[in-house]
Each structure stands twice: as C-alpha cells, then as structure tokens.
C-alpha positions as CSV (number, residue, x, y, z in Angstrom):
1,M,98.5,99.7,126.3
2,D,95.8,97.2,124.5
3,K,95.8,98.1,121.0
4,V,93.1,95.7,120.3
5,Y,90.0,96.5,118.7
6,K,86.9,94.6,118.0
7,N,87.0,93.8,114.1
8,A,88.6,95.5,110.8
9,I,85.6,98.1,110.2
10,E,86.2,99.3,113.9
11,A,89.9,100.0,113.4
12,L,89.5,101.6,110.6
13,K,86.3,104.2,111.0
14,D,87.9,107.0,112.2
15,V,91.4,106.6,110.3
16,V,91.0,106.0,106.3
17,K,89.7,109.2,104.5
18,D,89.7,110.0,100.7
19,G,92.7,110.6,99.2
20,Q,94.9,109.2,101.3
21,M,98.1,107.2,100.5
22,I,97.7,103.8,101.9
23,G,100.6,101.4,102.2
24,V,99.4,97.8,102.1
25,G,101.8,94.7,102.9
26,G,101.8,91.4,101.1
27,F,103.7,89.8,98.3
28,G,101.2,88.7,95.4
29,L,98.5,86.9,97.7
30,C,100.9,85.8,100.5
31,G,101.0,88.1,103.8
32,L,98.0,89.9,102.7
33,P,96.1,91.8,105.5
34,E,92.4,90.6,103.6
35,A,90.1,91.6,106.5
36,L,91.5,94.9,106.6
37,I,91.6,95.2,102.5
38,E,87.5,94.3,102.5
39,A,87.0,96.9,105.5
40,L,88.7,99.2,103.4
41,R,86.6,98.5,100.4
42,D,83.2,98.8,102.5
43,S,84.6,102.0,104.2
44,G,83.8,103.6,100.9
45,V,86.9,106.1,100.6
46,R,87.8,106.8,97.2
47,D,90.6,108.4,95.5
48,L,93.2,106.2,96.9
49,T,97.1,106.0,96.5
50,C,98.1,102.4,97.3
51,V,101.7,101.6,98.1
52,S,102.2,97.8,97.6
53,N,104.7,95.6,95.7
54,N,101.4,94.3,93.2
55,A,97.9,95.2,93.1
56,G,96.6,92.1,94.1
57,V,94.4,89.4,91.6
58,D,90.7,89.9,90.0
59,G,88.4,89.3,93.3
60,A,91.4,89.0,95.9
61,G,93.6,91.5,97.2
62,L,93.8,95.2,96.3
63,G,92.2,93.7,93.0
64,L,88.9,94.3,95.4
65,L,89.5,98.4,95.5
66,L,90.0,97.8,91.8
67,A,86.9,96.8,90.8
68,T,85.2,99.4,93.1
69,R,87.4,102.1,91.8
70,Q,88.7,103.3,95.0
71,I,92.4,103.2,93.5
72,K,93.4,106.6,92.2
73,K,96.9,105.5,91.6
74,M,99.0,102.7,92.6
75,I,102.7,102.5,93.5
76,S,104.0,99.3,92.7
77,S,106.7,97.0,91.1
78,Y,104.5,94.5,89.8
79,V,101.0,94.3,88.3
80,G,100.3,91.3,86.3
81,E,97.6,88.8,86.6
82,N,94.9,91.8,87.1
83,K,92.7,92.1,83.8
84,E,90.7,94.7,85.6
85,F,94.0,97.1,86.5
86,E,95.0,95.9,83.1
87,R,91.9,97.7,81.4
88,Q,91.9,100.4,84.2
89,Y,95.2,101.7,83.0
90,L,95.2,101.1,79.3
91,A,91.9,103.2,79.4
92,G,94.0,106.3,81.3
93,E,91.8,105.7,84.5
94,L,94.0,104.3,86.8
95,E,97.7,106.2,87.2
96,L,100.8,103.9,87.8
97,E,104.3,104.5,89.2
98,F,106.7,101.9,88.5
99,T,109.3,101.1,91.0
100,P,111.9,98.5,91.4
101,Q,111.5,96.1,94.0
102,G,114.1,96.8,96.1
103,T,114.0,100.6,95.6
104,L,110.2,100.0,96.6
105,A,111.8,98.2,99.7
106,E,113.7,100.7,100.7
107,K,111.3,103.8,100.2
108,L,109.3,102.4,102.8
109,R,112.2,101.3,105.0
110,A,113.8,104.5,104.6
111,G,110.7,106.4,105.5
112,G,110.0,104.4,108.5
113,A,113.3,105.2,109.9
114,G,112.8,109.1,109.3
115,I,115.4,109.3,106.2
116,P,113.4,111.5,103.4
117,A,115.4,109.9,100.3
118,F,118.5,108.0,99.5
119,F,121.0,107.2,96.2
120,T,120.9,104.1,94.5
121,K,122.2,102.5,91.2
122,T,118.9,100.9,90.2
123,G,117.3,102.8,87.2
124,V,120.2,104.9,86.4
125,G,119.5,105.6,82.6
126,T,116.0,104.2,82.3
127,L,112.4,106.0,82.3
128,V,112.9,104.9,86.3
129,A,115.0,108.3,86.4
130,E,113.1,110.9,84.5
131,G,112.9,113.7,86.5
132,K,114.8,112.8,89.3
133,E,118.0,113.9,90.4
134,T,121.4,112.0,89.8
135,R,124.7,112.7,91.5
136,E,128.0,110.9,91.0
137,F,129.9,108.9,93.8
138,D,133.2,107.6,93.5
139,G,133.0,107.7,89.6
140,E,129.5,106.2,89.6
141,Q,125.8,107.9,88.8
142,Y,123.5,107.2,91.3
143,L,119.8,108.2,91.6
144,M,118.3,110.0,94.4
145,E,114.6,108.5,95.6
146,R,112.4,109.7,97.8
147,S,111.3,107.9,100.6
148,L,107.5,106.7,101.3
149,T,105.5,107.5,104.6
150,P,101.8,106.4,103.9
151,D,99.1,107.9,106.1
152,V,97.9,104.7,107.0
153,S,99.8,101.1,106.5
154,L,97.6,97.7,106.4
155,V,99.8,95.2,108.0
156,K,99.6,91.3,108.1
157,A,101.6,89.5,110.9
158,Y,101.2,86.1,112.4
159,I,101.3,86.6,116.3
160,A,100.9,90.0,118.2
161,D,100.7,90.8,121.7
162,R,98.2,93.3,123.3
163,S,101.0,96.2,122.8
164,G,101.3,95.4,119.4
165,N,104.9,93.4,119.4
166,L,104.9,91.2,116.2
167,V,105.9,88.0,115.0
168,F,105.5,87.3,111.3
169,R,105.4,83.7,109.6
170,K,108.1,82.7,107.2
171,T,107.6,84.4,103.5
172,A,104.6,86.0,104.7
173,R,107.0,88.7,106.3
174,N,107.7,90.0,103.1
175,F,106.8,93.7,102.6
176,N,105.0,93.8,105.7
177,P,108.0,94.9,108.4
178,N,108.6,98.0,105.9
179,V,105.1,99.0,105.3
180,A,104.5,98.8,109.1
181,M,107.6,101.1,110.2
182,A,106.5,103.5,107.1
183,G,102.8,104.3,108.1
184,K,101.7,107.0,110.1
185,V,99.1,105.0,111.5
186,T,99.7,101.3,111.0
187,I,97.0,98.6,111.5
188,V,98.1,95.0,112.0
189,E,95.8,92.3,111.3
190,V,96.8,89.0,113.1
191,E,95.8,85.0,113.1
192,K,97.2,84.8,117.0
193,L,96.7,87.2,119.5
194,V,98.9,86.8,123.3
195,E,99.1,88.7,126.5
196,V,101.8,91.3,126.9
197,G,105.1,89.2,128.2
198,D,103.9,85.9,126.6
199,L,106.3,86.5,123.6
200,D,110.0,85.9,124.2
201,P,111.8,89.1,123.6
202,D,114.4,87.9,121.5
203,Q,111.4,86.2,118.8
204,I,110.0,89.5,118.0
205,H,110.4,90.9,114.6
206,L,108.8,94.2,114.7
207,P,108.6,95.8,118.2
208,G,105.0,97.5,119.2
209,I,106.2,101.4,118.7
210,Y,105.3,100.7,115.0
211,V,101.7,99.7,115.6
212,H,98.8,101.8,116.9
213,R,95.5,99.3,115.9
214,I,95.5,95.4,116.0
215,V,92.6,93.3,114.8
216,H,92.5,89.8,115.7
217,N,91.4,87.2,112.4
218,P,92.2,84.0,113.8
219,N,90.7,82.2,110.2
220,P,92.1,84.1,107.1
221,E,91.2,82.6,103.7
222,K,94.9,82.4,102.7
223,R,94.2,82.0,99.0
224,I,96.6,80.8,96.5
225,E,97.4,83.0,93.0
226,Q,98.3,79.7,90.9
227,R,98.0,76.1,92.1
228,T,99.9,73.9,89.9
229,I,99.6,70.2,90.6
230,R,101.8,67.6,89.1
231,S,100.4,64.6,87.1
232,A,100.3,61.3,88.6
233,Q,103.2,59.0,87.5
234,G,102.4,55.9,85.4
235,G,98.6,56.2,86.1
C-alpha cells in the first residue's frame, strides 16, 4: 500500500479537527516534524491538547501553534525557553499537565501497545500523584498512570519506504517511535523516501503497521535551539 501524500497540507486535510489530542515527536527542536507542524498551524484547527516532550521555542516547533493560540493544553515534561508559553500559562490562558519524562515516554509506549494504564514509583508523594490511584507492591508505593493515545500523531523519521516502514537517525529518534505507536492516525514526515523492499528488514526501527500517511520533506530546516561556539585559542 502506497501511503505517500503530495504534501503536509494534503496529509492533514481530512484528519485534523478542533479539540483533538495531537501527539508530536521530537526533543527540543531535534527530530521535529516541522512541515507537519506548519501545516497544522495553517489548517486553523483550535482547542488542541498537544502531547510532546516540550513546547518548542518562540517561532519554531509548537511555538508556532502557541503564537496562533491553537493549543488549549500541553502535556509535557519540559516547557522552558518559550516566553509565549510562559506568558499564556501565567495568565491562565493555557492548561499544563506536567509529566515526568520517563512517565511520558511510557504513557505513549503503553498506549501504542494497547495497555490502558501502568504503575510507576515516579511521582509518589509529589504533586504529580494528586488525584491518582496508588497501590502497594512488595512494600513499596506505586502510582497508577493512564496511557495516552492521541487522535493524531505527527512524527519525524529519516527514511521511509512507501508502506511506512521507518528508519530514524541518531538522537532524532527520541520520542518519535513512541508517538508513532500511540497515535490513532499517524502521519510521518521523512527526509528520504525509498521503494518497498529497499530497506533491510533488520535495519527497520518501526514497522509500517503504525504508519498511516507519509510526507516527503527532503530539505528540512533543522534549527538549533542554542548554538555555543568556543572562543579561538590564543587569538
């Protein structure tokens, strides 16, 4: 089955709607599906709950959707380096569900595996545990966390074949496989597109069963959050 769409706008057109939960891969600006995020902004959908490790930065990543006020709630583990996020949150204009990073990754992985909830020691006795069930196992307290299954997941991969088998590149893999697994509809942006059979089965990181649509973006911007340059020695 050929899952390739002409562009990001076409891939999202009949899928995204107001009020949905949207999962977005990436860690900081690394491994972000930037073309899909821009297309989501241009779609005009609103009142979104976005599940992502962080909220991008001003002018990039999910920062684009914060600027247009399309996000109602963020489920994240890190939200620094974004002044517009800070402004909206402190003004009571944006909801935030802080989630420990490992717990967020497991919420997505478990959701993709069909596991509705799981127990973890992370967060016991803290604000994270408020309103959640706890249970004792072997003399230790554990917190029950519900899994996440976004209505739509937006993912970045390095290579895909036309059936959606994916290869990720180095640290850009980060949250992307878990987000892809969890989505009810998963749309993937890739730099390289190959034919079915071109990928060595042993090198595939995520099978195409999790992927519904593919967008080819051969020239992504790949922005850097913070560039630090060492001063010249003896200059």
